[in-house]
C-alpha positions as CSV (number, residue, x, y, z in Angstrom):
1,X,-6.8,-9.4,-11.1
2,X,-3.2,-8.4,-10.4
3,X,-1.2,-8.8,-7.0
4,X,0.1,-5.4,-5.3
5,X,3.6,-4.8,-5.9
6,X,5.3,-5.5,-2.9
7,X,8.3,-2.9,-1.0
8,X,11.5,-2.8,-3.9
9,X,9.5,-4.3,-6.8
10,X,10.1,-2.2,-10.3
11,X,6.8,-1.4,-11.6
12,X,5.9,0.2,-14.9
13,X,5.8,3.6,-15.7
14,X,2.7,5.8,-15.0
15,X,1.8,9.2,-14.9
16,X,-1.0,10.5,-11.9
17,X,-1.9,14.4,-10.8
18,X,0.1,15.6,-8.2
19,X,1.0,18.3,-5.4
20,X,4.1,19.6,-4.3
21,X,4.5,21.5,-1.1
22,X,6.9,24.6,-1.3
23,X,6.4,26.3,2.1
24,X,2.9,27.8,1.9
25,X,3.1,27.4,-1.9
26,X,1.0,24.7,-3.6
27,X,2.3,23.5,-6.8
28,X,0.2,21.5,-8.8
29,X,1.2,19.3,-11.8
30,X,1.1,16.0,-13.6
31,X,4.0,13.7,-12.4
32,X,5.6,10.6,-13.8
33,X,7.1,7.5,-12.3
34,X,10.2,7.8,-14.5
35,X,11.0,11.1,-13.5
36,X,11.1,10.2,-9.9
37,X,13.5,7.9,-10.1
38,X,16.2,7.6,-7.7
39,X,14.2,10.2,-5.6
40,X,12.5,9.9,-2.1
41,X,8.6,8.8,-3.2
42,X,5.7,8.5,-1.4
43,X,2.4,7.6,-3.2
44,X,-0.7,7.9,-1.2
45,X,-4.1,7.4,-1.8
46,X,-7.1,8.9,0.5
47,X,-10.6,8.6,0.6
48,X,-11.7,12.2,1.4
49,X,-9.8,15.3,0.3
50,X,-10.1,18.4,2.7
51,X,-11.0,16.4,5.6
52,X,-9.8,17.2,9.1
53,X,-8.1,13.0,9.5
54,X,-6.7,13.2,5.6
55,X,-5.1,16.5,6.2
56,X,-3.3,15.9,9.2
57,X,-2.2,12.5,7.4
58,X,-0.9,13.9,4.2
59,X,0.8,17.1,6.4
60,X,2.5,14.2,8.7
61,X,4.4,12.5,5.5
62,X,5.3,16.1,4.3
63,X,6.8,16.4,7.7
64,X,8.5,13.1,8.0
65,X,10.2,14.1,4.6
66,X,11.7,17.4,5.6
67,X,13.8,16.0,8.4
């Protein structure tokens, strides 16, 4: 099994489904890594969707990016 990339490593392109919040509006679509190059990117994997802990954690990421 390959090891996880280190911070700052350049990785190959990939595509994942994602969500972008615009105020109260949720935009869902597929995102590719190559279109995000040069932008701030937080890639998060979490075990339980629509659970209080995961929702609060994901909101904290969004709030941190806004400032």
